[in-house]
N, C-alpha and C positions, 0 to 999 in steps of 0.2 A: 592797360593801366596796371600799376602795381597796387596791391592792397595796402592800406595804411598799417595793418598789423598782420602777422602770420605770413605764410608762404603758400599762396594759392596760385594755381595755373591760370585761373580765369577770374578777373575782378572787373566789374563794370558798374557805373552809376546805376542804381536801381531805377532811376527815371527812364532809362533806355530799355528796360526789360519788364515793363508793366505786364506784358502778356505771359511772362513766366511766373509771376506772383499770383497768389490766390486773390480773388476779387477784393476782399476787405483790405488786404495789405496794399494792393495796387492802388485802390482808391485813396488810402492814407498817404501814400507817396505822391500821388498825383495832386492831392489837395493840401500838401504840406504847407504850413504857415509859420513854422518855427524860425528862430533867429539863425539857426544853422541852415544853409542852403540845401535843398533837397538833393542836389548833385553830390553832396558829401555822404549820402546814404549809399553804401556800396553793396552790391550783390556779389557773392562769391559762390561759384558752383562747387558743390560737394556731393559725395556719394550718399544716397539716402540710407543705405545699410550701416553707415558710420555715424548716424545722427546723434546717438546717445553719447553723453559727455565722455565717459571713459574710453569708448571705442574711437570717438572723434579725436581725442588727444593722442591716442596711439598712432593714428595715421597722419594727423596734421601738426603734431608737436605739443609736448607738455607745457611749453611756455604760454600757450593760449589759456590755460586754466585760470590764471589771474586776470585775464582780459576778456573773459566770456561770461555771459549771464544766462540764466534760465528764467523763463517766464512761465509761471504756474497759475492755474485758475483755482481759486478757493471759494468756498461757500460759507457765509456767515449766517447763522440762524438765531432768531429771537422772536418769540411770540407767534410762531407759525409763519413768519415772513423769512424769506431767504434772499440774501444779497450776494450776488456774484461779483468777484473782483479779481484783478490780476496782481501778482506779486513778481517783481523783478529783482533778483539777487544774483550775486556772483556765483558762478558754477561751483566754486569750492565751499560754498556755504549752504545752509538749509534755511528754509523760511520758518520763522518763529510764528507758526499758525496759532498756537494756543495762548500766546502772550501778545506780541505786538499787533498781529492781524486781528485777533478777536477784539482787543480794546479799540483799535482804529475803526473797525466796522460797527462797534457798539453791539456786538453779538454775545449771546450767552454761550454759543458753541460755534466753533469754526473748524473746517476740515477741508482737505483737498476735494475739489469737485470730481465727479466721476468722469471717466474718459468720454463717455457719450455726451454728457453735459458740456464738457470743455470744448469738444469738437463741434457739437451741434450749435452751441451758442456763438462760437467765434467764426465758424466757417473755415477753420484751419485744420491741418493734420496734426494728430497727436505726435509729439516729439518735435514739432516745428512751430509751436505756438509762439507768437511774438507780440510785444506790446503795441506795435504799430497796426492799426486797423481793428482794434477791439471795439465792442459795442460802446457807443458814445456815452451812455449813462453809467458805465462801470467805473468804480474807483481803480486807479492804477497805482499801486503802492510800490515805490522804488527805493531800494536801499541806497543810502547816501554814497556808499563806496562806488556804486555804478556810475553815478553822476560825476564823480570826481575823476574818472578815467578819461584820457584823451579820446580813445575809441574802444567800443565794446562789440564783441561778436555775439549775436543773438539769432534766434530762429528766423526763418523767412516766411512762415505760414505753411510751409511744406517741409517734409523730411529732407528733400533734396534742396541744397543751397542754404546759405546763411546770409544775414545782413551784418554789415559793419557800420556802426552808428556812433557819431560823436557822443560821448557820455552826457554832456550837458543837454542834449536833445531829449533825453528821457524825462527831464524835469518839465519840459514844455508840452508833453503829450496831454491830450484832453483828460481832465480829472486826475492828473498826476499829483501824488502826495509823496514828497521825499521824506524818508524816515531813517533815523539812526537805529541801528540794531535790528532791522527787519531780517537780515540774514545773519545766522550765527554759525560758528565753526563746528 
């Protein structure tokens, strides 16, 4: 199969590679209930040492910058309570943690979660965290520009491999909130 975006040697519907994905991501793909058929979620095999955005673009093409997204875990704090959430923004942008995220979570303070918290709570590898398969109670904040793309490249839950997902599917994730201006240049 040919990947809907990019030029990858190996592209396969993620439904056929559940054993390659981390357990939470495999469960999310297996139990997918969105309007986009699960077979349209595509897994592409990539080198783990090239997982970081800049290196990834060097090896797989700079044209993917505007068609790939990062998923970062944030922690909002208020009155001794911490709320973990995920933010999905285009790779060319930065998450507006102190503005949009803090207000959306109703937090006094918001920051990026530590690597140990992000990986421990998601069951995914750092550098490969994806919005598919996150804890069910987490808010998933998605920049509107991600939803508007036909296909988006995101992590697969591991540093090896990526998922290519129709943009509109991100709006259908559990607890998804689509926001304008979540990612800023």
